[in-house]
Kinemage of the C-alpha trace (Angstrom):
@kinemage 1
@onewidth
@group {chain A} dominant
@subgroup {mainchain}
@vectorlist {calphas} color= white
{ca met a 1} P 3.052 6.280 -20.400
{ca asn a 2} L 3.122 8.850 -23.462
{ca glu a 3} L 1.176 8.802 -26.010
{ca ala a 4} L 3.393 7.435 -28.611
{ca asn a 5} L 3.968 4.862 -26.570
{ca thr a 6} L 0.238 3.969 -26.978
{ca glu a 7} L -0.138 4.273 -29.392
{ca ala a 8} L 2.619 1.454 -30.687
{ca arg a 9} L 1.730 -1.020 -28.143
{ca phe a 10} L -1.901 -0.711 -29.946
{ca ala a 11} L -0.002 -0.863 -33.452
{ca glu a 12} L 1.445 -3.902 -32.127
{ca leu a 13} L -1.575 -5.221 -30.812
{ca glu a 14} L -3.139 -4.818 -34.230
{ca ile a 15} L -0.439 -6.951 -36.077
{ca arg a 16} L -0.799 -9.308 -33.584
{ca leu a 17} L -4.102 -9.645 -33.856
{ca thr a 18} L -4.193 -10.046 -38.033
{ca his a 19} L -1.310 -12.255 -37.993
{ca gln a 20} L -3.730 -14.682 -35.102
{ca asp a 21} L -6.333 -14.171 -37.410
{ca ala a 22} L -4.636 -15.708 -40.663
{ca thr a 23} L -3.344 -18.909 -38.441
{ca val a 24} L -6.908 -18.982 -36.746
{ca gln a 25} L -8.723 -18.896 -40.600
{ca ala a 26} L -5.875 -21.510 -41.654
{ca leu a 27} L -6.267 -24.174 -39.175
{ca asn a 28} L -9.772 -23.981 -40.120
{ca asp a 29} L -9.435 -24.888 -43.176
{ca val a 30} L -7.237 -27.958 -42.275
{ca ile a 31} L -9.582 -28.977 -40.056
{ca ala a 32} L -12.505 -28.533 -42.841
{ca glu a 33} L -9.909 -31.113 -45.424
{ca his a 34} L -9.720 -33.195 -42.835
{ca gln a 35} L -13.085 -33.695 -42.100
{ca arg a 36} L -14.208 -33.922 -45.578
{ca leu a 37} L -11.151 -36.269 -45.956
{ca ile a 38} L -12.655 -38.389 -43.045
{ca thr a 39} L -16.243 -38.365 -44.982
{ca gln a 40} L -14.803 -39.305 -47.424
{ca leu a 41} L -12.885 -42.853 -45.770
{ca arg a 42} L -15.578 -43.572 -43.507
{ca lys a 43} L -17.319 -44.193 -46.919
{ca glu a 44} L -15.055 -46.158 -48.333
{ca val a 45} L -15.104 -48.483 -45.199
{ca glu a 46} L -18.080 -49.039 -45.187
{ca ala a 47} L -18.499 -49.903 -48.850
{ca leu a 48} L -15.339 -52.214 -48.271
{ca arg a 49} L -16.848 -53.600 -45.346
{ca arg a 50} L -20.304 -54.465 -47.526
{ca arg a 51} L -17.524 -55.801 -50.165
{ca gln a 52} L -16.239 -57.944 -47.088
{ca gln a 53} L -20.106 -59.079 -46.173
{ca glu a 54} L -21.014 -60.185 -49.767
{ca leu a 55} L -17.561 -62.292 -50.354
{ca ser a 56} L -18.182 -64.395 -46.619
{ca pro a 57} L -17.523 -67.504 -46.225
{ca ala a 58} L -20.777 -67.445 -46.263
{ca asn a 59} L -20.715 -68.889 -49.938
{ca leu a 60} L -18.340 -71.164 -49.770
{ca ala a 61} L -18.885 -74.515 -49.420
{ca gln a 62} L -18.669 -75.830 -45.556
{ca pro a 63} L -15.233 -78.319 -44.583
{ca trp a 64} L -17.418 -81.837 -44.430
{ca glu a 65} L -19.363 -80.090 -47.936
{ca glu a 66} L -15.933 -80.239 -50.127
{ca thr a 67} L -14.966 -83.020 -52.007
{ca pro a 68} L -11.278 -85.043 -50.339
{ca pro a 69} L -8.131 -83.601 -52.762
{ca pro a 70} L -7.169 -86.330 -55.502
{ca his a 71} L -4.501 -87.895 -52.942
{ca tyr a 72} L -7.118 -89.345 -50.335
């Protein structure tokens, strides 16, 4: 191989490495954003779970405690 061919191949590798670095950084940014969203959604699900427990049937009368409808 001659020196010009080696230089061209080296330049091509540097270009590919630069593009790969940019791609890795972009993917890292997406992963960080997804992690932030997952954390937020987990908090919202937990809040909804607590609200559901607060509104659970324990606050309602049992079927035998309810008065019958007027047509009985």
